[in-house]
KEFITI-624085 format. One record per residue (C-alpha): x, y, z. Coordinates in steps of 0.001 Angstrom, whole numbers, padded with zeros to 6 digits, always signed. Each point is the difference from the previous one (the first is absolute). Layout:
// KEFITI-624085
XYZ/...
//
This chain:
// KEFITI-624085
-011025-010530-009059/+000228+002075-003408/+003352+002040-000955/-002147+003295+000332/-001255-000724+003288/+003453-001182+000646/+001604+003705-000906/-002578+001474+001738/+000808-001624+003380/+003756+000714-000445/-000536+003929-000645/-001995+000351+003260/+002860-002142+002012/+002648+002384-001786/-001959+002843+000956/-000297-001227+003601/+003721-000955-000370/+000780+003489-000952/-002021+001362+002998/+001861-001992+002697/+003708+001078-001564/-001492+003677+000462/-000936-000385+003404/+003394-001879+000677/+002068+002837-001368/-001811+002451+002529/+000631-002721+002849/-004104-000249+000039/-000071-004089-000795/-001730-002545+003063/+000968-003294+000353/-002956-000991-000984/+000561+001883-003835/+003591-001305-000044/-001857-003740-000004/-002677+000901-002573/+002931+001484-001791/+001745-003123-000161/-003400-002436-000750/-000681+002373-002925/+003889-000158-001147/-000890-003923-000050/-003425+000019-001900/+001690+002657-002240/+002522-002837-000961/-002513-002522-000309/-002002+002000-002814/+003168+000769-001747/+000858-003787-000071/-004017-000329-001652/+000335+002737-002287/+003833-001428-001249/+001742+003511+001488/+003355-000143+001333/-000688+000558+003992/+002686+003088+000668/+001567-000048+003455/
//
């Protein structure tokens, strides 16, 4: 996977994470969406490793 592809995937994942956080704030996050959030968080961490970016909390 090329760096640009990784960055594009990360941008998409981070947008989805932001949407999930907004839903959580307003109490609209379902259990399935919460699980997807966790899966995306893991994928973001993997991509950060590939890009040599220090993972965030």
